[in-house]
C-alpha positions as CSV (number, residue, x, y, z in Angstrom):
1,M,3.0,-25.9,1.2
2,R,2.0,-22.4,-0.2
3,H,0.0,-21.7,3.0
4,W,3.0,-22.6,5.1
5,C,5.3,-20.3,3.0
6,A,2.8,-17.4,3.3
7,D,2.5,-17.9,7.1
8,H,6.3,-17.9,7.4
9,G,7.2,-15.1,5.0
10,V,8.7,-17.4,2.4
11,I,8.3,-16.6,-1.2
12,Y,6.9,-19.6,-3.1
13,Q,8.5,-20.3,-6.5
14,S,7.1,-22.4,-9.3
15,F,9.6,-24.2,-11.5
16,W,8.7,-26.0,-14.8
17,T,5.4,-24.2,-14.6
18,L,4.6,-24.4,-18.3
19,T,6.0,-27.9,-18.9
20,A,4.1,-29.3,-15.9
21,N,0.8,-27.7,-16.9
22,P,0.1,-28.1,-20.6
23,H,-3.6,-28.7,-19.9
24,I,-3.9,-25.3,-18.3
25,L,-2.3,-23.6,-21.3
26,A,-4.6,-25.5,-23.7
27,S,-7.8,-24.8,-21.8
28,N,-10.5,-22.7,-23.3
29,T,-10.5,-20.5,-20.2
30,V,-6.8,-19.4,-20.6
31,R,-7.1,-19.2,-24.4
32,T,-10.1,-16.8,-24.0
33,I,-8.3,-14.7,-21.4
34,A,-5.2,-14.6,-23.6
35,Q,-7.3,-13.3,-26.5
36,K,-8.9,-10.7,-24.3
37,Y,-5.5,-9.2,-23.2
38,R,-3.8,-9.9,-26.6
39,R,-1.1,-12.0,-24.8
40,T,0.1,-15.6,-25.0
41,E,-1.4,-18.4,-22.9
42,A,2.0,-18.6,-21.1
43,Q,1.9,-14.9,-20.2
44,I,-1.6,-15.3,-18.8
45,F,-0.6,-18.2,-16.6
46,F,2.6,-16.4,-15.4
47,R,0.7,-13.3,-14.7
48,Y,-1.9,-15.3,-12.8
49,L,0.9,-16.8,-10.7
50,S,2.5,-13.5,-10.1
51,Q,-0.7,-11.8,-9.0
52,S,-1.3,-14.8,-6.7
53,G,2.1,-14.2,-4.9
54,I,3.9,-17.1,-6.7
55,V,7.2,-16.4,-8.5
56,P,7.3,-18.3,-11.8
57,I,10.8,-19.5,-12.7
58,T,11.6,-20.1,-16.3
59,G,14.4,-22.0,-17.9
60,T,14.2,-20.7,-21.4
61,T,17.2,-19.7,-23.5
62,S,15.0,-18.2,-26.2
63,E,15.3,-14.5,-26.4
64,Q,11.7,-14.3,-27.6
65,H,10.4,-16.3,-24.7
66,M,12.4,-14.2,-22.2
67,R,10.8,-11.1,-23.6
68,E,7.4,-12.7,-23.4
69,D,8.1,-13.8,-19.8
70,L,9.1,-10.3,-18.8
71,G,6.1,-8.9,-20.6
72,I,3.8,-10.0,-17.8
73,F,4.5,-6.9,-15.7
74,D,2.8,-4.3,-17.9
75,F,-0.8,-5.6,-17.5
76,E,-3.0,-7.0,-14.7
77,L,-5.7,-9.6,-14.8
78,S,-9.1,-8.6,-13.5
79,F,-10.6,-10.2,-10.4
80,E,-13.0,-12.2,-12.6
81,D,-10.1,-13.6,-14.8
82,L,-8.1,-14.5,-11.7
83,K,-11.2,-16.3,-10.3
84,N,-11.7,-18.2,-13.6
85,V,-8.1,-19.4,-13.7
86,T,-8.4,-20.4,-10.0
87,L,-11.5,-22.4,-10.8
88,L,-9.7,-24.1,-13.6
89,L,-6.8,-25.1,-11.4
90,N,-9.1,-26.4,-8.7
91,Q,-10.7,-28.8,-11.2
92,G,-7.7,-30.9,-11.7
């Protein structure tokens, strides 16, 4: 689906990203990256998606979570960190 969207200029959106992927947030890979950047695991996953051309959609009503969600735009994951999250996603 993502390849089709990319080929046709459609922006791919991810909804319920955090709820559907608790194993990603709990992984050692994402935890380690979060510590490195001093961010939450959710911010790391949302930043990963954003840098991968996927728009993460959130459904939070919490002001704190909204601030965290918007806080993904003032840092960038390294190529190595992007690769490590990709490897993690491809495992399951």
